[in-house]
All heavy atoms as an XYZ file, in Angstrom:
689
protein
N      53.323     47.954    182.946
C      52.743     48.048    184.270
C      53.675     48.781    185.241
O      54.896     48.688    185.132
C      52.547     46.598    184.685
C      52.558     45.825    183.414
C      53.396     46.605    182.449
N      53.107     49.462    186.221
C      53.875     50.241    187.183
C      54.919     49.390    187.896
O      56.033     49.838    188.139
C      52.934     50.887    188.199
C      53.651     51.712    189.232
C      54.132     52.983    188.919
C      53.877     51.218    190.507
C      54.808     53.737    189.856
C      54.559     51.965    191.456
C      55.019     53.223    191.118
O      55.696     53.969    192.040
N      54.620     48.161    188.220
C      55.550     47.284    188.924
C      56.804     46.960    188.127
O      57.812     46.557    188.686
N      56.755     47.125    186.820
C      57.911     46.853    185.962
C      58.731     48.105    185.678
O      59.767     48.044    185.031
C      57.448     46.224    184.659
C      56.844     44.845    184.848
C      56.393     44.229    183.536
O      56.832     44.701    182.468
O      55.596     43.280    183.594
N      58.285     49.246    186.162
C      58.983     50.507    185.950
C      60.254     50.536    186.783
O      60.215     50.343    188.003
C      58.073     51.672    186.343
C      58.592     53.070    186.088
C      58.783     53.301    184.591
C      57.620     54.086    186.649
N      61.379     50.746    186.133
C      62.666     50.780    186.830
C      62.971     52.178    187.345
O      63.345     52.357    188.491
C      63.774     50.316    185.889
C      65.136     50.338    186.531
O      65.266     49.843    187.665
O      66.075     50.866    185.910
N      62.846     53.194    186.506
C      63.083     54.579    186.901
C      62.555     55.517    185.838
O      62.340     55.122    184.696
C      64.562     54.841    187.146
C      65.392     54.773    185.888
C      66.849     54.999    186.204
N      67.617     54.616    185.034
C      68.670     55.253    184.612
N      69.104     56.295    185.260
N      69.321     54.854    183.563
N      62.396     56.763    186.209
C      62.023     57.823    185.285
C      63.165     58.820    185.285
O      63.588     59.298    186.333
C      60.712     58.512    185.710
C      59.573     57.491    185.710
C      60.402     59.679    184.783
C      58.266     58.039    186.241
N      63.689     59.129    184.104
C      64.849     60.013    183.975
C      64.391     61.360    183.414
O      63.983     61.450    182.274
C      65.877     59.367    183.050
C      67.151     60.171    182.926
O      67.257     61.255    183.538
O      68.053     59.711    182.213
N      64.469     62.395    184.242
C      64.091     63.742    183.822
C      65.300     64.574    183.405
O      65.175     65.766    183.157
C      63.380     64.476    184.973
C      62.039     63.878    185.319
C      61.900     63.067    186.433
C      60.923     64.125    184.530
C      60.676     62.514    186.760
C      59.693     63.575    184.847
C      59.578     62.776    185.965
O      58.367     62.229    186.288
N      66.471     63.986    183.340
C      67.692     64.758    183.122
C      67.860     65.248    181.688
O      68.575     66.215    181.455
C      68.906     63.917    183.503
O      69.057     62.827    182.607
N      67.252     64.582    180.719
C      67.374     64.954    179.304
C      68.830     65.129    178.894
O      69.189     66.042    178.165
C      66.592     66.232    179.001
C      65.108     66.084    179.184
C      64.398     67.352    178.771
C      62.911     67.187    178.976
N      62.185     68.386    178.600
N      69.705     64.263    179.384
C      71.114     64.322    179.022
C      71.887     65.445    179.681
O      73.015     65.725    179.305
N      71.300     66.123    180.659
C      71.961     67.250    181.315
C      72.710     66.854    182.572
O      73.242     67.706    183.262
C      70.937     68.333    181.647
C      70.272     68.911    180.400
C      69.257     69.926    180.783
N      68.223     69.238    181.564
C      67.175     69.827    182.078
N      67.003     71.113    181.949
N      66.275     69.143    182.755
N      72.763     65.574    182.888
C      73.449     65.104    184.087
C      74.728     64.397    183.665
O      74.728     63.583    182.751
C      72.554     64.144    184.902
C      73.322     63.535    186.057
C      71.315     64.870    185.390
N      75.818     64.727    184.330
C      77.099     64.089    184.067
C      77.569     63.410    185.339
O      77.659     64.046    186.392
C      78.129     65.141    183.630
C      79.551     64.655    183.425
C      79.625     63.760    182.185
C      80.480     65.838    183.266
N      77.837     62.129    185.271
C      78.374     61.401    186.415
C      79.891     61.443    186.333
O      80.470     61.170    185.280
C      77.895     59.944    186.408
C      76.437     59.790    186.702
C      75.530     59.679    185.670
C      75.983     59.762    188.006
C      74.175     59.540    185.938
C      74.638     59.616    188.287
C      73.726     59.518    187.247
N      80.558     61.775    187.436
C      82.013     61.833    187.422
C      82.631     60.477    187.109
O      83.734     60.406    186.583
C      82.541     62.365    188.759
C      82.303     63.845    189.022
C      82.912     64.237    190.364
C      82.864     64.711    187.911
N      81.922     59.406    187.387
C      82.457     58.082    187.067
C      82.504     57.838    185.558
O      83.160     56.901    185.105
C      81.653     56.985    187.754
O      80.325     56.952    187.289
N      81.849     58.695    184.778
C      81.875     58.587    183.315
C      82.899     59.525    182.682
O      83.007     59.584    181.458
C      80.493     58.896    182.735
C      79.461     57.864    183.122
O      79.841     56.696    183.367
O      78.264     58.208    183.179
N      83.645     60.259    183.512
C      84.594     61.252    183.017
C      85.983     60.903    183.526
O      86.150     60.480    184.670
C      84.205     62.667    183.519
C      85.182     63.706    183.039
C      82.791     63.006    183.092
N      86.970     61.117    182.700
C      88.353     60.887    183.120
C      88.843     62.111    183.899
O      88.706     63.236    183.435
C      89.241     60.678    181.888
C      90.600     60.117    182.188
C      90.546     58.735    182.817
O      89.664     57.928    182.462
O      91.395     58.482    183.684
N      89.380     61.925    185.107
C      89.875     63.079    185.856
C      91.097     63.700    185.176
O      91.893     62.996    184.550
C      90.244     62.502    187.225
C      90.369     61.045    187.022
C      89.550     60.677    185.840
N      91.230     65.022    185.316
C      92.400     65.709    184.772
C      93.649     65.290    185.539
O      94.733     65.207    184.967
C      92.200     67.222    184.850
N      93.494     65.029    186.839
C      94.611     64.489    187.619
C      94.060     63.573    188.698
O      92.954     63.750    189.187
C      95.451     65.608    188.236
O      94.736     66.274    189.245
N      94.875     62.583    189.038
C      94.517     61.584    190.047
C      95.773     61.315    190.862
O      96.705     60.674    190.378
C      94.010     60.316    189.363
C      93.632     59.223    190.338
O      93.925     59.289    191.523
N      92.995     58.193    189.822
N      95.821     61.837    192.074
C      96.982     61.655    192.936
C      96.583     60.730    194.081
O      95.650     61.019    194.826
C      97.475     63.017    193.493
C      98.650     62.810    194.429
C      97.831     63.960    192.357
N      97.292     59.624    194.184
C      96.998     58.632    195.220
C      98.265     58.358    196.012
O      99.314     58.082    195.444
C      96.484     57.335    194.588
C      96.386     56.202    195.557
N      95.464     56.169    196.578
C      97.108     55.068    195.670
C      95.612     55.052    197.270
N      96.616     54.372    196.734
N      98.181     58.432    197.321
C      99.301     58.103    198.213
C      99.018     56.716    198.781
O      98.010     56.520    199.463
C      99.438     59.147    199.349
C     100.564     58.751    200.290
C      99.648     60.536    198.780
N      99.881     55.733    198.497
C      99.648     54.378    199.018
C      99.573     54.355    200.533
O     100.204     55.148    201.218
C     100.866     53.595    198.519
C     101.364     54.371    197.357
C     101.081     55.813    197.667
N      98.800     53.435    201.054
C      98.602     53.251    202.487
C      99.298     51.954    202.875
O      98.906     50.884    202.417
C      97.109     53.201    202.788
C      96.761     53.167    204.247
C      96.996     54.266    205.046
C      96.206     52.036    204.798
C      96.666     54.244    206.389
C      95.873     52.000    206.140
C      96.108     53.106    206.943
N     100.347     52.021    203.694
C     101.159     50.851    204.036
C     101.626     50.115    202.778
O     101.552     48.901    202.680
C     100.398     49.885    204.948
C     100.134     50.433    206.323
C      98.835     50.593    206.772
C     101.170     50.786    207.155
C      98.585     51.090    208.037
C     100.934     51.286    208.423
C      99.635     51.444    208.870
N     102.065     50.893    201.807
C     102.558     50.372    200.519
C     101.492     49.603    199.738
O     101.809     48.854    198.823
C     103.802     49.500    200.718
C     104.976     50.293    201.252
O     105.097     51.487    200.906
O     105.771     49.727    202.018
N     100.229     49.763    200.076
C      99.123     49.105    199.362
C      98.476     50.109    198.424
O      98.077     51.181    198.858
C      98.077     48.579    200.357
C      96.847     47.991    199.724
C      97.134     46.698    198.986
O      97.893     45.868    199.438
N      96.519     46.540    197.842
N      98.394     49.787    197.153
C      97.723     50.650    196.175
C      96.209     50.452    196.260
O      95.724     49.325    196.353
C      98.195     50.319    194.755
C      99.645     50.641    194.498
C      99.893     52.132    194.414
O      99.043     52.903    193.977
N     101.069     52.546    194.842
N      95.472     51.550    196.242
C      94.009     51.519    196.226
C      93.534     52.418    195.083
O      93.119     53.554    195.312
C      93.433     52.008    197.553
C      93.766     51.134    198.704
C      94.819     51.260    199.546
C      93.052     49.980    199.128
N      94.798     50.264    200.488
C      93.727     49.459    200.250
C      91.900     49.332    198.673
C      93.291     48.327    200.913
C      91.474     48.208    199.348
C      92.157     47.714    200.452
N      93.622     51.957    193.842
C      93.235     52.826    192.718
C      91.740     53.147    192.736
O      90.929     52.365    193.240
C      93.607     52.002    191.485
C      93.612     50.585    191.952
C      94.009     50.625    193.411
N      91.406     54.314    192.191
C      90.011     54.745    192.095
C      89.172     53.672    191.395
O      89.606     53.076    190.411
C      89.953     56.047    191.277
C      88.559     56.506    190.955
S      88.543     57.957    189.885
C      89.023     57.242    188.320
N      87.988     53.430    191.924
C      87.059     52.476    191.324
C      85.839     53.226    190.803
O      85.337     54.124    191.475
C      86.615     51.433    192.349
C      87.732     50.576    192.868
C      88.312     49.689    191.795
O      87.598     49.042    191.043
N      89.631     49.678    191.704
N      85.364     52.837    189.645
C      84.168     53.453    189.050
C      82.982     52.494    189.155
O      83.082     51.339    188.762
C      84.394     53.765    187.579
C      85.520     54.728    187.318
C      85.792     54.787    185.815
N      87.041     55.432    185.543
C      87.155     56.682    185.150
N      86.093     57.427    184.989
N      88.349     57.194    184.915
N      81.902     52.997    189.703
C      80.621     52.284    189.732
C      80.660     50.942    190.470
O      79.821     50.083    190.229
C      80.090     52.092    188.308
C      80.005     53.404    187.543
O      79.755     54.437    188.190
O      80.190     53.404    186.315
N      81.630     50.747    191.343
C      81.728     49.526    192.157
C      82.679     49.808    193.309
O      83.520     50.705    193.227
C      82.250     48.355    191.327
N      82.574     49.008    194.379
C      83.499     49.186    195.498
C      84.809     48.454    195.199
O      84.984     47.870    194.126
C      82.862     48.750    196.823
C      82.602     47.270    196.908
O      83.124     46.473    196.140
N      81.781     46.886    197.866
N      85.745     48.459    196.142
C      87.050     47.842    195.908
C      86.964     46.335    195.696
O      87.854     45.741    195.111
C      88.013     48.163    197.056
C      88.472     49.595    197.071
C      88.251     50.388    198.181
C      89.113     50.157    195.984
C      88.680     51.706    198.210
C      89.537     51.466    195.986
C      89.319     52.248    197.101
N      85.901     45.712    196.163
C      85.715     44.270    195.967
C      84.942     43.960    194.689
O      84.732     42.802    194.363
C      84.998     43.668    197.172
N      84.510     45.011    193.971
C      83.765     44.810    192.732
C      82.262     44.732    192.900
O      81.542     44.475    191.943
N      81.775     44.961    194.107
C      80.338     44.918    194.381
C      79.739     46.309    194.259
O      80.464     47.304    194.243
C      80.084     44.354    195.781
C      80.523     42.927    195.940
C      81.640     42.618    196.693
C      79.825     41.906    195.319
C      82.060     41.302    196.835
C      80.226     40.590    195.463
C      81.351     40.294    196.215
N      78.404     46.425    194.204
C      77.769     47.751    194.145
C      78.180     48.622    195.337
O      78.454     48.126    196.426
C      76.268     47.433    194.199
C      76.166     46.045    193.655
C      77.420     45.342    194.123
N      78.217     49.917    195.105
C      78.572     50.880    196.144
C      77.419     50.976    197.124
O      76.272     51.178    196.730
C      78.865     52.258    195.520
C      80.006     52.151    194.519
C      79.168     53.292    196.602
C      80.150     53.361    193.628
N      77.719     50.860    198.412
C      76.680     50.914    199.426
C      77.133     51.821    200.564
O      78.215     51.628    201.115
C      76.364     49.522    199.953
C      75.160     49.477    200.844
C      74.767     48.054    201.161
C      73.511     48.068    202.013
N      73.062     46.757    202.362
N      76.312     52.813    200.895
C      76.553     53.693    202.030
C      75.316     53.607    202.909
O      74.228     53.970    202.477
C      76.810     55.146    201.582
C      78.035     55.219    200.674
C      76.984     56.050    202.802
C      78.256     56.583    200.048
N      75.510     53.101    204.121
C      74.356     52.874    204.991
C      73.437     51.860    204.347
O      73.873     50.803    203.909
N      72.165     52.189    204.227
C      71.212     51.271    203.609
C      70.963     51.593    202.137
O      70.145     50.942    201.497
C      69.885     51.309    204.374
O      69.327     52.609    204.319
N      71.695     52.576    201.594
C      71.513     52.981    200.189
C      72.565     52.338    199.301
O      73.742     52.296    199.638
C      71.610     54.499    200.055
O      70.609     55.142    200.799
N      72.119     51.860    198.142
C      73.003     51.271    197.143
C      73.013     52.182    195.927
O      71.975     52.686    195.509
C      72.527     49.865    196.750
O      72.477     49.056    197.934
C      73.458     49.217    195.748
N      74.200     52.380    195.348
C      74.361     53.299    194.223
C      74.946     52.556    193.023
O      75.942     51.856    193.150
C      75.290     54.451    194.612
C      74.786     55.254    195.780
C      75.120     54.900    197.070
C      73.952     56.331    195.580
C      74.649     55.624    198.155
C      73.468     57.061    196.650
C      73.817     56.708    197.942
N      74.328     52.727    191.863
C      74.833     52.080    190.650
C      75.912     52.918    189.976
O      76.670     52.406    189.158
C      73.689     51.832    189.663
O      73.096     53.058    189.279
N      75.986     54.199    190.298
C      76.995     55.092    189.734
C      77.767     55.731    190.868
O      77.207     56.035    191.911
C      76.349     56.207    188.891
C      75.520     55.737    187.722
C      76.360     55.098    186.655
C      77.231     56.119    185.947
N      78.128     55.517    184.960
N      79.054     55.948    190.668
C      79.832     56.654    191.672
C      81.299     56.293    191.624
O      81.735     55.441    190.854
N      82.062     56.984    192.450
C      83.494     56.768    192.578
C      83.804     56.261    193.973
O      83.217     56.724    194.949
C      84.254     58.075    192.351
C      84.099     58.714    190.982
C      84.752     60.090    190.976
C      84.707     57.834    189.909
N      84.736     55.339    194.063
C      85.219     54.856    195.346
C      86.722     55.106    195.355
O      87.436     54.664    194.456
C      84.914     53.354    195.544
C      85.540     52.835    196.819
C      83.415     53.132    195.561
N      87.169     55.857    196.366
C      88.592     56.184    196.479
C      89.055     55.955    197.904
O      88.261     56.004    198.843
C      88.884     57.654    196.071
C      88.543     57.887    194.606
C      88.143     58.631    196.954
N      90.335     55.727    198.061
C      90.930     55.641    199.390
C      91.077     57.047    199.938
O      91.094     58.031    199.189
C      92.294     54.943    199.297
C      92.867     54.633    200.635
N      93.653     55.522    201.318
C      92.750     53.535    201.421
C      94.009     54.989    202.467
N      93.466     53.785    202.555
N      91.218     57.165    201.242
C      91.259     58.481    201.885
C      92.426     59.343    201.425
O      92.358     60.559    201.500
C      91.319     58.310    203.403
O      92.491     57.615    203.766
N      93.478     58.763    200.932
C      94.635     59.546    200.487
C      94.640     59.705    198.976
O      95.643     59.474    198.304
C      95.919     58.891    200.974
C      96.047     58.894    202.482
C      97.383     58.367    202.913
C      97.508     58.491    204.415
N      98.876     58.309    204.854
N      93.503     60.108    198.423
C      93.362     60.304    196.990
C      92.808     61.697    196.716
O      91.891     62.144    197.392
C      92.399     59.255    196.383
O      92.917     57.952    196.656
C      92.234     59.436    194.897
N      93.383     62.355    195.724
C      92.886     63.652    195.273
C      92.585     63.559    193.786
O      93.467     63.207    192.993
C      93.932     64.768    195.516
O      94.251     64.814    196.899
C      93.406     66.112    195.070
N      91.345     63.839    193.419
C      90.930     63.852    192.015
C      90.633     65.288    191.610
O      90.051     66.046    192.380
C      89.671     63.005    191.807
C      89.754     61.540    192.209
C      88.393     60.894    192.085
C      90.768     60.812    191.359
N      91.007     65.659    190.392
C      90.690     66.992    189.868
C      90.044     66.808    188.495
O      90.526     66.027    187.670
C      91.948     67.845    189.733
C      91.659     69.281    189.323
C      92.910     70.126    189.282
N      93.911     69.658    188.345
C      93.905     69.939    187.043
N      92.977     70.687    186.514
N      94.852     69.456    186.267
N      88.942     67.518    188.275
C      88.210     67.448    187.021
C      88.155     68.832    186.386
O      87.936     69.826    187.074
C      86.775     66.952    187.255
C      86.716     65.502    187.637
C      86.837     65.102    188.953
C      86.556     64.526    186.667
C      86.803     63.770    189.304
C      86.521     63.188    187.003
C      86.643     62.812    188.325
O      86.610     61.491    188.657
N      88.341     68.896    185.083
C      88.167     70.131    184.327
C      86.829     70.021    183.594
O      86.708     69.262    182.628
C      89.308     70.328    183.320
C      90.630     70.628    183.996
O      90.606     71.245    185.077
O      91.676     70.244    183.442
N      85.848     70.753    184.063
C      84.504     70.680    183.472
C      84.210     71.883    182.582
O      83.102     72.027    182.074
C      83.459     70.551    184.580
C      83.637     69.325    185.480
C      82.592     69.327    186.581
C      83.567     68.043    184.668
N      85.188     72.756    182.384
C      85.091     73.890    181.458
C      83.889     74.784    181.716
O      83.333     75.363    180.780
C      85.074     73.393    180.005
C      86.356     72.669    179.631
O      87.424     73.088    180.089
O      86.269     71.669    178.875
N      83.429     74.894    182.952
C      82.321     75.782    183.281
C      80.993     75.377    182.656
O      80.067     76.179    182.583
N      80.884     74.135    182.208
C      79.672     73.689    181.514
C      78.527     73.333    182.464
O      77.429     73.054    182.005
C      80.006     72.473    180.640
N      78.773     73.368    183.766
C      77.749     72.954    184.713
C      77.544     74.027    185.764
O      78.470     74.712    186.165
C      78.129     71.612    185.362
C      78.229     70.532    184.318
C      79.415     70.300    183.643
C      77.112     69.802    183.958
C      79.497     69.349    182.639
C      77.176     68.849    182.966
C      78.375     68.623    182.311
O      78.441     67.687    181.321
N      76.302     74.159    186.213
C      75.958     75.172    187.213
C      75.953     74.628    188.623
O      76.041     75.371    189.588
C      74.568     75.748    186.935
C      74.457     76.494    185.643
C      73.077     77.027    185.469
N      72.119     75.948    185.746
C      70.817     76.063    185.647
N      70.291     77.203    185.290
N      70.026     75.054    185.894
N      75.820     73.330    188.779
C      75.604     72.763    190.097
C      76.341     71.439    190.237
O      76.474     70.684    189.291
C      74.107     72.541    190.272
C      73.659     72.343    191.664
C      72.173     72.433    191.753
N      71.567     71.280    191.095
C      70.340     70.868    191.326
N      69.577     71.520    192.161
N      69.863     69.831    190.717
N      76.799     71.180    191.467
C      77.445     69.912    191.796
C      76.685     69.300    192.963
O      76.490     69.946    193.992
C      78.912     70.149    192.190
C      79.625     68.892    192.595
C      80.098     68.013    191.646
C      79.830     68.591    193.936
C      80.767     66.854    192.018
C      80.491     67.443    194.327
C      80.968     66.567    193.356
N      76.235     68.071    192.798
C      75.496     67.369    193.846
C      76.200     66.043    194.094
O      76.539     65.334    193.138
C      74.027     67.108    193.414
C      73.290     66.335    194.478
C      73.324     68.412    193.107
N      76.423     65.714    195.361
C      77.107     64.473    195.686
C      76.587     63.899    196.993
O      76.105     64.607    197.853
C      78.607     64.735    195.811
N      76.718     62.584    197.101
C      76.499     61.874    198.351
C      77.874     61.336    198.724
O      78.513     60.654    197.933
C      75.499     60.707    198.189
C      75.403     59.909    199.465
C      74.141     61.254    197.770
N      78.344     61.663    199.913
C      79.658     61.263    200.348
C      79.522     60.432    201.624
O      78.734     60.776    202.508
C      80.560     62.483    200.623
C      81.934     62.069    201.095
C      80.652     63.360    199.380
N      80.238     59.337    201.687
C      80.166     58.525    202.894
C      81.251     57.478    202.910
O      82.041     57.369    201.980
N      81.280     56.721    203.982
C      82.230     55.614    204.108
C      81.464     54.313    204.029
O      80.412     54.163    204.642
C      82.980     55.715    205.447
C      83.898     56.895    205.473
S      84.902     57.130    206.952
C      84.618     55.775    207.980
N      82.018     53.395    203.267
C      81.365     52.113    203.085
C      81.715     51.188    204.233
O      82.826     51.141    204.698
C      81.782     51.501    201.755
C      80.874     50.409    201.346
C      81.171     49.889    199.959
O      82.331     49.582    199.669
O      80.227     49.787    199.191
């Protein structure tokens, strides 16, 4: 039944979530000597990622003093992201 439908996936395996990939480099500068390591698919408290009224089951959560670099070997044509502060 339609009410039991969770989602329809048209990606056919062509979508890659950065939270499923290991970054080539991860540089984090502590804030007041507090470490804030990158979180995958959850916020720093372990809850779902929420920006405004939207909740995301996939994604990365990083502190403002973090730089991530990914080597995707030119395998993708497009990058799409939602960026915000929780």
